[in-house]
N, C-alpha and C positions, 0 to 999 in steps of 0.2 A: 504493501501498501504506501509506504512510503517514496518506495523509489517513484511510482506513478503521478502523485503529486511535486517531487522533484522533476520529472520529464514534461509536466503540463507548466509548470513554472520556464523552464528554458525555453517552452513549444512558446508558449506566450508573447517573447520575445522578437519570435523567429517572425517572417512579414512575406507572407501570407502565414495563416496558421490557424487551422479549424481542424479540431479532434475527430476521428471519428470511430463512433462506441457505441459497441454492439451490446445488445441488451438483450436480455430473458427474462424470466419469471425465477422466482425465488434467492435464493444469495446474490444474483448477479443484478437484481435489480434495485436490492439495500447499497450493494457496493458501488454502484453508480450513482444513485444517490446522495452520496456521501463525497464521496470525488467529483460530479459535475457542480454538486453547491463548490466545494472548493475551486474548480475550474470557472466558473462564476462569478465568483469573487475574485478572479486573477482575471477578471474580461476575456477570457478564453472563448472564442465560438466552436459548438462542437455540432455533428450531426451524426442523429443519433439509431439506430442501425437495426429494427426489431428482428431478434431470431427468437419466435418461440410459436408453438402450435398451438398452443390454448394460452395466450395473453390475459384475456377476457377474463376467463376463471380465477386467474391468479388474480387480478386489478379486484373483481367483483369478491375475493376471500379476503381481503385485507380491510385492516380499519380505516377510519375516514380521514384518522390524523396521515397513515401510508399514502392512500389514496390522493391526498390532499401534495405529498410531497412527487408523487410519482406524475399527478397532474401537472405541475411545474416544473418537473425533468423535461416533458414533453413538448409544453408551452415553450420551453427556455430552447429547447434546440434549434439552428439555423433549418433544420431542413429533418426529416422525419422519412424514415428510405423502409418500405414492408417489402414482404415478398411473395404478395397474394392476397386476394379479395378477402379474405379472413383476417388478416392482419390490418388491411387498410380501413374494412367498419370497427377494431376496436380502436385504431386510433381515433376516429372520428365519435366512438362512443366517450372513450378519455378527455379528449379534446375537442366538442362539439365543433367549435368556431374552427377547426380547422381548413385546408382550401384542398380543393381533389390534386387528380396528380397532373402535372404539369407538361411531361411530355410522351412524346406518340409509343415511346413502348412499354409504359404503360396506364397505354388508355383501355387495357381490357380489363384495370382495377378498376376504373374511375366509378367514384358513388351516382347510385339511378335515381333522380329527380320523383321518381314513382315511391 
């Protein structure tokens, strides 16, 4: 953990620097909440890449306090990358104001207006 914090601090002064952070449920989320809170304090931007087959259930099973921290984590990301429609819907459920996909390769996963 200490090495990761030191790496983020050094990276903050590289130009340009955006951290690519993989996230999944369970311990991964707890570690990322901690590390990315520090990253935000350093002014480091990050891309959050969701890697979990069932993150929605994980999110719903957390208490209100951790859910708020997770919401803040997703809202603070410069971009959120997902691997499929299910993960896209998870992001929309966590951050209802999130915008849909922006590139052609992800149009298959765009959110339906119906």
